[in-house]
N, C-alpha and C positions, 0 to 999 in steps of 0.2 A: 464513405456516409462519415458525414462532418463532427466531433464529439467536443467538445470542449471542458478542456483534465486545467482543476484551476487549484490550488495549495502549493506546502512549501514542497522545495526540492535543493538535492546537496549533490556534491560531490561524491559518492560511493570508492575507496580509492582503498583497493589490495594489494600490502605488499607480503609478497611471498619468499622466505626463505629458511635458511637452517637454525637450529637451535642440536647442539651437542652438549655443551657444559654450559655449568651453573659458573654468573660471576663468582668469584675469589671473595668480594669484598661484599657484598650483597644477596640474602636467598630469593634472585632469579633470576632467571636465563640469559644466555649468552643472544642475542638475535642476528646473526649477519643476514641483511639482505640481499636477494638475488635478481628476483621479476615484480615487478610493479602493474598493475592495470587499473586501469581508474572505468569507471562507467558516470551517468545519469543516475540520480537514486531518489526515492521517493517520487514524489508529485511524476517528476521525471522519466521515472523507471515505468511508470503505468502510460504517459504517453506512448513510451518508444515500444511496449509492448500493444500497445494499442495499435502504432504501423504494425508493427509485426502479424498485426491478426488482421489486417485490411480493411482500417477505418483512414479517418483524416484528420485525426488530433491538433485543436490551439492552445497549447501552451502558455498561463499564464499564471506566474511565479516570482519568486523575490529575485529582483538584480543582485542579493548582498551571495557573497557565495558562502554555507557551508560548508565544509568538510570533516565528513568521516574515515577518520583512516585504519586502517585495522593490520595490523602486522601480526602473520598467519605460517604457522610453519608449513612448510611444504610439504614436507611424508608425512604426519598425522593431520595437515587442518586447521590443528588446533589452532583460535584466535589468543595471538598471548594481547594484546591489550585495542584497547580502542581509542583514538587519539580523535575531540570533536573542539572545532570549531568552526568562526559564525556565526554561531547563531546570539550574538546577543547585538546582534549589530538589524536584524530584519525588521523592514519596515511593512506595518500593515497596508493593505492594499489600497489603491484609492478608484475613483473614475467609473462603478459595479457600473453604474448606470447605462454607460459606453459602450458595452462589451460588446451589443449587439446580439442579444441569450436565442431570440427568435431564429434565425439563422441551425442555428442548432439541433440536431438529433436527440441529443442528450449532454447535458452536463454534470461529469463527475468529480465529485469533489475529497482534492484527496490531502489532510488538514491533519497535518502531525504537529500541530498545534507549537510554533515557529515563532505565530507572532502576526505572519501574516493576513492570515481570517481571523475577526471576530465572529464571537457566534450572530450577532446582527447582519452580518457578511452574508454569511451561510442561508438567514435565514430571509434574506432579501432574494440566494439567490432560489433556494428551495420555493418562491412563493410567486419567482414571475417566470418557472418553465414548469412545463409537462411533466418532465421525465428526469428528476435527480436521482442519482445516485451518488453515496457518502463511506468515506473509508475515514476517519473522523479519531483520534485521541483525548477530544475533550469528553467531561462530561457531559452527558446529554440531557438536555431538556426543551421545554417546550416552542424552543427557539431552530428546534428539528423535526415539527410536524407534518411540514408540506414538503420532508422528501420522503420517496417514493421505496427507495430501499437504501438503506444502514449498514453497514456491513463494522462487526466491532470485532475482540480477539476475543479470549475465557480470560486474560484479567483486564480489560477494558468494558466486559459486564461485570465483572464483579465492580468495578469503579462506578457503576452505574446505577447497581442494583437496585439499590433503594427509588428510583426515579422509575426505571424498567415496569416492577412489582407491584405499583402503588397502584390503585383502583382506579385511580382517574385518569389512567394513561393506559391504557386496553389499546389506543388507537397504535403504539409501537409495534406487538405482535405482530400485526399486519406488513410491519414493515422493514424488520429486526433480522439478520444476516450471523448469528455468531460462526467463526471458525474454528475448531478446537483441535488444533495439529496436526495430530496424526490420526486424530478419530473422525478428520472429514470438517461439514461443519452441523448445525442445526438452522432449519427455518419451520413456522409457526409450528413446535412442536415433533418436526418430523428430522430424523436424521439423517443424512447422506456423509454414507460412512466413503473411506478412500482402502485404497490397497495398500500394503503394507511394503515398506521399501528401504532401504536404507538413504538416512537422512546424511548431506554430507556440508547443506548452506541451508539453512532459513530462511537468512538476506533477503531478502525482496518476494518472497512469497506472497505479504497479503497483498501487496500493492498486482502482482502477478493475475489471484484472485482478480482482484474487483475488474481487472479489464478486461481478462476471459468473460467473467459476470455480462458486466455490459456489450462486448463486439457481440456475444451467443444470444443474447436478449432483443439487442437490435436486429438481429437475424429470426427469430423463431417468436420475440415476445410471449415466449414459454419460462418463467421464470425458472420451474422446476430442472426445465434442461438444460438453463444457464447454467443454475450451483454443481449439478455435474461435468457440466465443462469447465467451468471455473476447475474445480475438485480435481478436475486430471489437470489441467497447467499447471497449475500450483503442484500436486503431485510430483512435476515433469522435472521445475523447477530444481525443488530441495534434492533432486538426487543429483546436480551441479555444484561444481564450487561456483564460490563468489557470487553475483546478480548475474543471473542467466536473463537473456531475451527469447519469451515463446521462437520455439524457429516455425518455419514456411508447414509442417508437417499441419500443425496445427489453425493454421488460417479459413478463416469464416465466411469474410467481408467478399 
């Protein structure tokens, strides 16, 4: 099943090390690096999870490199600091009209609002394909009106609440899926709970959720079943260290 994934990507870098003492000249821990793990993040993580779930994604993303580097204590899995670079160099996508949108079963917009996609770019994608899923950091507006399913988290919901709850925007209630962390997610005022688990790392959980949502929906055409599956996949990855790709046990296509 061919899927177009479009949006901002980064390299997620996890450097694990030891923190056993404080710096004598500043109130900060001394970090001694030991191991390094690098994986594609954001839209790249969405594409990787879709591959693991049996789909065939095409990734359209920024050529410029965004790096999110985390220094993590290997014993406690506590992040000491995150260092980001490259965001200021991102160029806007061009030639949207040449992507051949009709050849894909679905479009997944993974919009981290770093500058690769503008609102009118997203509007064009939504208006020119019959099945579009979106995960966005932007404040929602009429530009998203033709999107079939919009996934946001609680913080993003609060940022867009003035639009979501306006009486003129009732359309969004049929599209909006709000992830609620350990409480699962909400769709059309219905709660979809998840099992209580020990959370080791939440990095990339949202990418996993939308990847699984898309894969299962393409298989079943049932959004409730897709949400339940997406919840289970996200619950799996938060129990792992770093950014984890869904394993073959979750393969659906």
